N, C-alpha and C positions, 0 to 999 in steps of 0.2 A: 589478444582474443580473436578471432574470424573473422574478420570487417571488413566488406569494402573502402570504406576508409583509413585509410593510415593517421591520417592525424586526431580522428574519433579514438582509433583505440591508444595512441600517446595518451591523450587525455581521461581518458576512460582508467587506465592502468595506475594514472598519478594519481586520480582521486580514488581511487583503494584503501592507497596508500592510509592516507587520513580515518577509512571504515577497518579496519581490521580484525575487526569478528563479521565480517559479509564475506559472503562465498565467491569469490571469482568465480566460480565456477556457474553457482545457479546464475548469476548477475550475465555471464555470456551467454546460458544459455538461454534467460530468457531475453536477450536483447537478437540473436540468432534468432530467433522462432518470429521477433516482431521484425529482421528484415526479411526473411522467406517468406513471412504475410502479407509485410506492404509490399514485396514484388509478387505476389501472386493476384492478388488484389487488381494491382495496377494492371497484368496481361490480363483477368478477366474481365475489365472495367473496357481496356483496348479494344475486347476482343466485341464484350455487346454494342458498343457504339457503332463498328460497321452495321449491325443489324436494329441499329437506330432504338435501343433500347439501354437501362442505367441497370446497372443491380440490383438497385430495388426495384424497379417497376418491373425486372427479370421476374425475382422472390415472390410479387406481390402477385404475381401471374401463375407464379406457380403452384401457392396459398390454394389459389380458387381454383387450379384444377384439382386439387387432390380432395376438393371437398365433392359431395355426392349431385348434389345440384347446382353447380359452381358457383356458389353463391356466397357472401358470409355478410357479416354488419362491415360498415366502415370501421368501428369500433373494436370489435375482433379482428380484426384487420389487422390496426393498430398493436393491436395488444401483442398478436402474432409476430409481426414481424419488428417488432419490440423499438418503434417506434413513437412517437406523439400522434395525437387525433388530427395536428394542424400538418402533418407532415402528410401523411395519410390522404386527406384531404389533396394536396398537392398533389398524390399519386396519381390517385383514382380521378381527379381531372385532368393530367395529363395523359393519362390513360385510355380514357374516355374522351375526350378529343380526336386521341387514332383509333380510335372503332376501337380501341382492344375490349372492354369493357364496358354497360351499360349500368344506369342505377334504375331501381324496381323498387317498385312499395314495398313495404314486408306485408307480409297476409298475416300475417301472425300478431301485426303491431300494424295501425294506420299511422299511428303517429313517426314512423320506424322506415326506414329505406334497409333495402341493400345491392351490394354490388353483385353483379353476371360476370361472370365472362364468357365473351363472344367467340363468334367459331372465327371472327378476324383473327380475333387473340390466341384461337387455340393454334390458327397455322401459323400463328408470329413465332408461337413458342418449341410448332413442330421445326418451323426454320432455325431455330437459333439452339434447339437441341443435341441436336448433335456436334458441332462445333462445340458446344461448352461441354459434353462429355468427351470431345478431343485434346481440350485444353484442359481438363483435369486428369488427364489421363495422362498428358504428356507433359506435365507438370512432376508425378510421383514414377514415370518411367524408370527412371535409375535407379530407385531402388527395389528390389527381387520383393516378391510376395513375400516370402516373410517377414522382410526389414518392413513391409506397409501393415500387417498384423502387428508389430510389434510397437511401430507410432502409431497407429490407432492406438495400442494398452494406452499409454505412455499420453497421448493425448488426454483421451477418458477417466485418468487418475487424475490429469492434471487439473483436469474440471469439475471435477467430484470433490477434489482438495481446493479449490477456490473456493466454491460453491460453499464450503462451509463454515467460513471464515466471517 
């Protein structure tokens, strides 16, 4: 098994002896994917921290940027971000404190409110995005164009297979 931790590899090998019907290649593939994913996430978080944002808050700003009026309800933001409404409230509170978003009344619902991306929030995105794209490019630069296309195909295949279960 290809893993940075030799001791973990030995434990894994011993445990697979107890489960002869398990595909060791499938387990190795999934674990290697997890190692790479964890490393990528750590590198992204380190990069985001240099700009005073987290990946969750960055994602929220990107969602708002993609909207025609740069506004969405907190519940829709939570749904799209796949976080709870309570977590979204924390994100919005923090971003509002920084001046990256504002809460505004929903013109279609007197009781509702919307979250709107501010020009300061757009400026923050414009500051971070070149570094973010560079980070993602550097992570995959060891792959050829064909390998990246194959990787995308395989990830989509895994995702569609996971959704069916």
